Each structure stands twice: as C-alpha cells, then as structure tokens.
C-alpha positions in Angstrom: -80.7 -18.6 148.2 -81.7 -15.2 148.1 -84.6 -16.1 145.7 -85.4 -19.3 146.4 -83.5 -20.5 143.1 -81.1 -23.6 143.1 -77.5 -23.6 141.5 -76.2 -27.0 140.0 -73.4 -26.8 142.3 -75.3 -26.8 145.4 -77.4 -29.2 144.1 -74.2 -31.6 143.6 -73.0 -30.8 147.1 -76.1 -31.5 148.8 -76.3 -34.6 146.9 -73.2 -35.9 148.0 -74.1 -35.3 151.7 -77.6 -36.9 151.4 -76.4 -40.2 149.7 -73.6 -40.2 152.3 -76.2 -40.3 154.9 -78.7 -42.5 153.3 -75.9 -44.8 152.9 -74.6 -44.7 156.5 -78.6 -45.4 157.4 -79.2 -48.0 155.4 -76.4 -50.3 156.3 -76.3 -49.6 160.3 -80.1 -48.9 161.2 -81.3 -52.2 162.4 -84.6 -53.5 160.9 -87.9 -51.5 161.7 -91.3 -52.8 162.6 -92.9 -51.7 159.3 -90.1 -53.3 157.5 -90.8 -56.6 160.1 -94.2 -56.7 158.6 -93.7 -55.9 155.0 -91.8 -59.1 155.2 -94.0 -61.1 156.9 -96.7 -59.6 155.3 -99.5 -61.9 153.7 -100.5 -59.3 150.7 -99.6 -60.6 147.5 -97.3 -57.2 146.7 -94.3 -56.7 144.1 -92.6 -55.2 147.3 -93.1 -58.4 149.1 -92.1 -60.4 146.7 -88.7 -58.4 146.0 -88.1 -58.4 149.7 -88.7 -61.9 150.7 -86.3 -63.3 147.3 -83.5 -61.1 148.5 -84.0 -62.3 151.7 -83.3 -65.9 150.4 -80.1 -64.7 148.8 -79.1 -63.3 152.0 -80.5 -62.8 155.2 -79.9 -59.3 156.0 -82.0 -56.5 155.9 -79.1 -54.1 153.7 -79.5 -55.9 150.8 -83.5 -55.5 149.9 -82.7 -51.5 151.5 -80.3 -50.8 148.4 -82.6 -52.5 145.9 -85.3 -49.9 147.2 -82.8 -46.9 147.4 -82.0 -47.5 143.8 -85.0 -47.8 143.0 -85.9 -44.3 144.9 -82.7 -43.1 143.4 -84.6 -44.1 139.5 -88.0 -42.0 140.9 -85.8 -38.9 141.5 -84.4 -39.1 137.9 -88.2 -40.1 136.6 -89.1 -37.0 138.4 -86.8 -34.9 136.7 -87.5 -36.0 133.6 -91.0 -34.7 134.3 -90.0 -31.6 135.8 -87.9 -30.7 132.3 -91.7 -31.0 130.8 -93.1 -28.2 132.6 -90.0 -25.9 133.2 -87.7 -23.9 131.9 -85.0 -22.9 133.7 -82.9 -25.7 135.1 -83.1 -23.5 138.6 -86.8 -24.8 138.8 -85.8 -28.1 138.3 -83.0 -28.0 141.1 -85.4 -26.6 143.3 -87.8 -29.5 143.0 -85.3 -32.2 143.5 -84.1 -30.2 146.5 -87.7 -30.0 147.8 -88.9 -33.6 147.1 -85.7 -35.2 148.8 -86.6 -33.5 151.9 -89.6 -34.4 152.4 -90.1 -36.5 155.3 -92.0 -39.4 154.3 -89.4 -39.4 151.4 -86.1 -39.1 152.9 -87.9 -42.6 155.4 -88.7 -44.3 152.4 -85.4 -43.8 151.2 -83.5 -45.6 153.9 -86.0 -48.3 155.1 -87.7 -50.8 152.8 -91.6 -49.6 152.6 -94.8 -50.2 150.4 -94.6 -46.3 148.8 -91.3 -47.0 146.9 -92.6 -49.2 143.6 -96.4 -47.6 143.4 -94.2 -44.4 143.3 -91.7 -45.7 140.5 -94.7 -47.1 138.4 -97.1 -43.8 138.8 -93.8 -41.7 137.5 -93.2 -44.4 135.0 -97.0 -44.3 134.0 -96.8 -40.7 133.8 -93.9 -40.1 131.3 -95.3 -42.7 129.5 -98.2 -40.6 128.6 -96.2 -37.4 128.1 -94.4 -39.4 125.4 -97.7 -41.4 124.3 -95.8 -44.7 125.1 -98.7 -47.0 125.4 -96.8 -50.3 126.3 -94.9 -48.8 128.8 -98.6 -47.5 129.9 -100.3 -51.1 130.1 -97.1 -52.2 131.7 -97.5 -50.0 134.5 -101.3 -50.2 134.9 -100.9 -53.7 135.5 -98.1 -53.7 137.5 -99.6 -51.5 139.4 -102.6 -53.5 140.6 -100.1 -55.5 142.3 -99.2 -53.0 144.9 -100.1 -52.3 148.5 -101.9 -49.5 148.2 -105.3 -48.0 147.5 -105.0 -48.5 143.9 -108.7 -48.4 143.2 -107.8 -44.4 143.5 -105.0 -44.6 140.8 -107.3 -46.1 138.4 -110.3 -43.4 138.8 -107.6 -41.0 138.3 -106.8 -42.2 134.9 -110.8 -42.9 133.9 -111.5 -39.4 135.0 -108.3 -38.3 132.6 -108.7 -40.4 130.0 -112.5 -39.4 130.0 -111.8 -35.8 129.4 -108.7 -36.5 126.8 -111.0 -39.1 125.2 -108.7 -41.8 125.2 -111.0 -44.4 124.6 -108.4 -47.5 125.4 -107.3 -45.8 128.2 -110.8 -45.1 129.8 -111.9 -49.0 129.3 -108.5 -50.3 130.5 -108.5 -48.2 133.7 -112.1 -48.8 134.3 -111.1 -52.4 134.2 -108.9 -52.4 136.5 -110.6 -50.3 138.7 -113.5 -53.0 138.7 -110.8 -56.2 139.4 -109.5 -54.0 142.3 -112.7 -53.7 144.0 -113.8 -57.1 143.4 -111.0 -58.6 144.9 -110.7 -56.3 147.9 -107.3 -54.8 147.0 -108.5 -51.9 149.7 -111.0 -52.5 152.1 -113.9 -49.7 153.1 -115.6 -50.8 156.3 -116.4 -48.9 159.2 -118.4 -46.1 160.9 -118.1 -42.3 161.1 -115.6 -41.7 163.4 -113.9 -38.5 162.7 -110.3 -40.0 161.5 -110.1 -36.8 159.3 -108.4 -34.7 161.0 -106.1 -37.7 162.4 -105.5 -37.7 158.5 -104.5 -34.3 158.0 -101.7 -34.9 160.5 -100.5 -38.0 159.1 -100.3 -36.3 155.8 -98.7 -32.9 157.8 -95.9 -35.2 159.1 -95.0 -37.2 156.2 -95.3 -34.7 153.6 -94.2 -31.5 156.5 -97.2 -28.9 157.3 -95.9 -25.8 155.7 -95.3 -28.0 152.1 -98.8 -29.7 152.8 -100.5 -26.8 153.0 -98.7 -25.5 149.6 -99.0 -28.4 147.8 -102.9 -28.3 148.8 -103.1 -25.1 147.4 -101.1 -25.2 144.0 -103.3 -28.5 143.2 -106.5 -26.3 144.1 -104.7 -23.5 141.6 -103.8 -25.6 139.2 -107.5 -26.8 138.8 -108.8 -23.6 139.3 -106.6 -22.3 136.3 -107.4 -25.4 134.4 -104.1 -26.7 133.5 -104.5 -29.9 134.7 -102.4 -33.3 133.1 -102.2 -36.7 134.1 -100.1 -36.0 137.3 -103.0 -33.3 138.7 -105.4 -35.7 137.8 -103.9 -38.7 140.1 -102.4 -36.5 142.7 -106.0 -34.7 143.5 -108.2 -38.0 143.1 -105.8 -39.7 145.4 -105.9 -36.4 148.3 -110.2 -35.9 147.8 -110.7 -39.7 147.9 -108.1 -40.4 151.0 -110.0 -37.1 152.5 -113.8 -38.5 152.1 -112.7 -41.9 153.2 -111.4 -40.7 156.5 -114.3 -39.3 157.7 -115.5 -42.8 158.1 -112.2 -44.7 158.7 -108.8 -44.5 159.2 -106.4 -44.1 156.5 -102.9 -45.5 156.3 -99.9 -43.2 155.3 -99.0 -45.6 152.6 -102.4 -46.0 151.2 -102.3 -42.5 149.5 -99.2 -40.6 149.8 -97.6 -42.0 147.0 -100.0 -40.6 144.8 -100.1 -37.1 146.3 -96.0 -36.3 147.0 -95.4 -37.0 143.4 -97.3 -33.3 142.8 -94.2 -31.9 143.9 -93.1 -30.2 140.7 -97.0 -28.8 140.7 -96.0 -27.0 143.9 -93.1 -25.4 142.6 -94.9 -24.1 139.6 -97.7 -22.8 141.0 -94.3 -21.1 143.4 -93.5 -19.9 140.3 -96.2 -18.2 138.5 -97.2 -16.7 141.1 -93.5 -14.9 141.2 -93.5 -14.0 137.9 -97.1 -11.7 137.5 -95.7 -9.7 140.4 -93.1 -6.5 140.3 -90.0 -7.4 142.3 -90.6 -5.5 145.2 -93.9 -7.2 146.0 -91.8 -10.9 145.7 -90.5 -10.7 149.5 -93.3 -13.2 151.0 -93.0 -15.4 148.5 -89.3 -15.9 148.8 -89.7 -16.1 153.2 -92.7 -18.3 152.4 -90.4 -20.5 150.4 -87.1 -20.3 152.5 -89.2 -20.8 155.8 -90.6 -24.4 153.9 -86.8 -25.2 153.0 -85.8 -24.5 156.5 -88.4 -26.6 158.5 -87.7 -29.5 155.6 -84.6 -29.2 156.3 -84.5 -29.4 160.1 -87.6 -32.3 159.9 -85.0 -34.5 157.9 -81.9 -33.8 160.2 -83.9 -35.0 163.1 -84.6 -38.2 161.1 -81.6 -38.5 160.2 -79.9 -37.8 163.5 -82.3 -40.1 165.5 -79.9 -43.6 165.0 -76.5 -41.9 165.4 -78.0 -40.3 168.8 -79.3 -43.5 170.4 -76.2 -45.3 169.4 -73.4 -43.2 170.8 -75.6 -41.0 173.4 -78.4 -43.4 174.2 -81.0 -40.8 173.0 -84.0 -41.5 171.0 -86.3 -38.8 169.0 -88.9 -40.6 166.9 -88.0 -42.3 164.1 -87.2 -45.8 165.5 -89.0 -47.5 168.2 -86.6 -48.1 171.2 -87.5 -52.2 171.4 -86.0 -52.5 167.9 -83.0 -51.7 169.5 -83.6 -53.9 172.7 -84.4 -56.7 170.0 -81.9 -56.4 168.0 -79.3 -56.9 171.0 -81.1 -59.4 172.5 -80.4 -61.0 168.8 -76.6 -59.8 169.1 -75.6 -61.0 172.8 -75.4 -64.3 174.5 -77.0 -66.5 171.3 -80.4 -66.2 173.4 -83.3 -67.5 171.0 -86.0 -67.1 173.3 -87.6 -64.6 175.7 -90.6 -64.4 178.2 -93.0 -62.3 176.2 -93.6 -61.4 172.9 -96.0 -58.7 172.3 -98.0 -58.3 169.1 -96.4 -55.4 168.0 -92.8 -56.6 167.6 -93.2 -60.2 167.0 -92.0 -59.9 163.4 -89.0 -58.3 164.4 -88.3 -61.4 166.9 -89.2 -63.5 163.8 -86.6 -61.8 162.0 -84.6 -62.4 164.6 -85.1 -66.3 164.5 -86.2 -65.4 168.5 -89.4 -67.3 169.8 -91.4 -67.1 173.0 -89.7 -69.1 175.8 -92.2 -72.2 176.6 -93.3 -72.0 179.9 
C-alpha cells in the first residue's frame, strides 16, 4: 500500500472478509423499508418480478437477497473484464475492484435487494458487448434496461450520443426509438418547480459514493472528456451525472435514479489517477499517494460503519444510521406472542407490516 498499489494476495484476503460480512448481513438483517417498498411496488420492473417470484417460493427475504448478491458478484466480474481492457498492470485492476466494493452505495446494494443491481448488471453487460462488438447482447441489454426502475432515458441519450459520434447507425436508431418510448410511457416523471434540490443531490452523491471519491470521480470524468479519450462508459456516466444535476434544479432526484450509471465509472477514476502519476517524477508523487490513501481510508471507515450497524444493535442495543429502528420493532412484533395487528401503522412503514402480515387493529 506504500504506493497505493493493491496486490493479489491482499485482495484475496479482503474478499474473504468482505464475503463473510455480506453473508452475515444478508442472513441476519431484518427486511428494510426500501426492500418492503420494492416488493410491494406497482412498478413493472425486472427487480420487482424477480423478488416477488422468489418470495412465492419461500416467504423469506434471504433468498431474493442471495440472488441479488450473486448478480452483484457478476457485476464485479464484468467490471474486472472492462478494467482489463484499459489497464496493463493487474495491480491497477485490483485497486479498481477494491474501491468499487468499498463504495457505501455498492456495499449496501450487495446485502439488500434494491433497484440498482439489475441496471448496473445490464449497463456493464452492454459496455462489454460494445467493446467486443457483440450486437446481439447489445440489443438484449438495451431492451431489458427499458424494464428497470431507473432514469433509463438518460442511458438511451448517452448511447445515442456515443453512436452518433462513432457513426453506428443501427445503435443510434435503436437508442432513439427506446428513448422516445421511455418518455412516452413515462418511465421517469419530469415535474415540479425550481426549488434548489441541487445541493441535496450533491449531498446524496457524497453519501452514496463517499465525499472524496465522488470529487475524484467527477474530476476524472472531466479530465477524460478534456483529453478526448472518451469511450462508451464515459458517455454513460457523464450523461447521467450532467442530466441528474440539471434535473435537480427543478425537482428532487432519488438516489437509485442515476447512481447505477455513475458508479460504474470507477475504473476511469483509477485510470486518471495512474496517468497523473506517470507524468510526474517519483519525488512529486507523494501528494497523490496521500490522497489515494485518504480516499481508501474514508471508504473503509464508511463501510465498517454500515457493516457494524446491525451487530451493534443486536448485541448492544445501538443504532448508527443504516437501518431505521422501527424495522427492529416491527420484526419483534411479528416474532412475539403471535400478534397480528397494531393500533397505529404509519405510511412510512406500512409495507414492512404488510410483509410480516401485520394489520392495523380495528377500532
């Protein structure tokens, strides 16, 4: 770690601990509010269909979480494949994987069912297919992305811009048609009045991606664009970031709307960092190594805070911020004395009660 390089042995040890922590949280953490809202959502998305199908097999949150976790592991593998196309040194690839796994939003998405996992998978699949010029997989990924719960129109805008620049006619036409369809069927509502949600969105990105890493990511996208070394991944991530910031001026933007298309730009941030090192003498690289270590340290601390949230509550009665305290109360009601109704059910937690088949008591 002296020069912020990650060796294979270190990554293997880290992955063992990482998988153990994820496994523990997947099995023992009670269902969260966001998971319950996804299960009972009226959105016609791939995520909703998968979760409800699995719950019909066994009404237990562990099975769908496990499936989504497997998809998350596949996402890491796809990110590895992409990274191999832009890095010659394997240590750069290992650093990319390490940082990606430590991103708070990614870690949370690995242990709970969520809207982001499937879009990340399909986006990376499309990117890999583009690199290897596999039109069939490209077309499948494009169509399936239409049925995900994200601001998918921004993905089609990015593909249109990329294909227009590269003069790929079939891809340009396909993305344009899908963009029109996504707006016609109102896959993403554009409404509201200017209220200054921009700072709120920046705060959400800072929390989801980690403050220092988010700044590094934005800078990397800027440098890649300035140096005109853009590829399909850059178009997707940059378009998602710019459009989300523009929309936030008018309305509130949900974290799952654009983040899946931004977080996959992790390899580009490592590429810019490594290129910055190459053009400087060794005696002038110290500040870059220091910044890299700060980013890794903050990412590690944030991940630990999230990972220890449930164990701390379970054994010491403590709560940090990952899960609302009401989740534990509701799960305890479901377990104790066969109670099937409560006096007051607020709107925020109604789907949690519904999952446990707890109704509001009649007056």
